[in-house]
N, C-alpha and C positions, 0 to 999 in steps of 0.2 A: 483526269489530269495525270500526266506521267510522273514517275519518281523523280526524273530530272527537273521537271517544272516545280515540284514540291520542294526540292533541295534549294533551287534558286530563290524560291519565295521565302524559305526559311532564312537564307543568308541576308536577303534584303530586309526582312523584319528585324534581324539582330543588328544590322548596321543602323537601321533607323532608330532602334531603341538605344544603341550606344550613343548616337548623336544627341538623342533626346536627353539622356542622362547628363552628358557634358553641358548641354544648354541649361539644364536645371541647376547644375552645380554653379555655373557662371552667374545665374540669377541669385543664388544663395549667397554668393560672395558679397553682393550688394553694390550700391552705387559707388562706394568708396573704392572698391577693388577695380571698377571699370573706368577709372579716370583715363583721360586721353594721354597719348604719348608726350604731347607738349607739356602737360601738367606734370608728368613724371619727371621730365627733364628739369623743370623748375625746382623740383624737390631734391635734386641730386646732391645739393649741399647739406641736406639734413642727415643725421645719423652718421654711422661709421662705414658706410658702404652699401652696396646693393647685393641681394642674394636672390636665388630662384627657388620657389617651392611649388608644390602642387596645391590645388584648391582645398583638398581635404586636410592639408597641414597648415592652413592659414588661420592663426589665432592672433589677431592684432592686439597690441598693448598687453600681451601676456608674456611673462618671463619664461625662458626656456633654457635648460642646462645642456651644454654641448657634452655629450657622453663619450663619443669616440668618432674617429675618422675611419671610413671604410678603406680597406686595403684595395690595391689596384684592381684585382680580379672582381671583387664585389662591386666596386665603383662602376666598372665597365658594364657589369650585368644590369645595374640599375639604369644607367644612362642609355643603354641600347634599347630600352623599352620605349624611349621617346624618339627613336629613329635619328633624324639629322638635327634635332633641336640643340644638341650639345656636340657640335663637330668643330674642331677635334676634341675628343673626350679628355685628352691629356691636359687641357687647359683648365679642367674643372676638378674640384674636390667635393666629396659627398660626406656629410656628417650625420650621425644619429643624434637627435635632440629629444629632450623630454619636456613637454609643456606642462606647467602647473595650472590647471584650469579650475582649481577650487574644489570641485567634486572628486578630483582624482588626478592622475597623470596620464598623458597621451604621448606616445612615441611618434616621431616623424622624421623626415629627411630634409636636410638643409643643403642645397646645391650652390656651391660658391665658386665664382670665377676668381682665380688667384690675383688678378689685376683689379678687382672691384672691392674686395673686402678681405681683411685678415682675421680669420677665425681659427681658434685653437681649442683643443680639448680642455675642459674646465671652465671655459668662458660662460657667461650668462648673456643671452641675446634676447632682444625685444623687437618684434616686428612692428613696423609702422602701420597706422590705420589706413594709409593710402597705398594702393597697389595698382599695377597695370598688367594686362595680359602679355606674356611673351609668346604663348601659343595657345589660342583659345580652344582649338580642337583637342590638344593634349592636356588642357586644363592646367597650364603652367603659368605662374604669376611671377612678376618681378616686384620686389618690395625692398624699401630701405630698412636697414637694421641698425640698432644701437647695441654696442658691445659693452659688457662689463666683465672685468676679470674676476675669477673665483678667488676664494681665500687661499693664500699660500702659506707655507710653513713659516716663512719669515714673519708674517703678520700674526700668526698664532703664538710665536715665542714670547713676545712681550707680556701677553696675558698669563702665561705660565710663570714668567719671572715675577710678576706682581703677586701671584699666589704664594710663591716661595718666600717672598719678602714678608708678606703678612703672617705666614706661619712662623718665621723667625722672630718677628716682633712679639707675637703671642707667647712664644717660648721664653723670651727674655722677661716678659712681664710676670710669668708664672714662677720663675726661679727665685726671686726674693722671698716669696711666701714659704718656700721650702727651707731657706736659710734661717728663718725665724724659729723653727723648731729646735735646733741645737741651743739657741740662746735661752729658750724656756727651760731646757734640761739643765743648763748651767745654773740658772736661778734656783731650781729645786735642789741641786747639789749643795749650794751655799746654805740653804736653810736646814740641812740635815745635821750639822755638828751639835746643836743644843741637845739632841737626843742622847749624846754620849755622857751627860752628867749623871744619868741614872745609876751607873755602877758605884759612884761615890757614896750615895745614900745607903746602898747595900753594904759597903764596907763599914760605915758608921754603926749600922745595926749589928754587924758582926762584932764590933768592938764592945758595944753595950752588953751583948750576951757574954762576952768574955769577962767583964768586970763582975757581973752578978753571978757568973758561974763560979 
């Protein structure tokens, strides 16, 4: 066998293995992910929009935090890997998300059409349990997403104000106890005058000594 034949054989084997891997991933997604297009259209009313993800980033019913949006150059680099699946790329945004899967956290990409869903940094997103293939060969899924806003500074301020109010109340309750101490000192001061009578007895003794002296 010539070197050229061996090279062609190797390319064919790699191509076959790649397709086999994609097929295995498709099966791993499960029956829920392989719902028909018609079923997906019926579910368009659910959630807050539709996003695109890869099969490896599909964690249904798991909360994910939106960490950051990729800049234009990085976004283009990611989408170009999928050839014409996202043409034109200017209509799409790519976000880095962090899934909380219990045993740890996993980072992934969330690909969003500006007309399909409004996603922002700081949001919490949850992928629906039903998905459909956008591009089976590229292992791309379309899935409904539910959005939840993250905690804002305005929401945190009331909690801080409540803590300050509690501290002020405790301070007011402790102040009367400190005011009682001067009152006790005044009572002790009033009890001291009877001790001044002792010098009179000493004077009488001096007078007696004077008489017998």
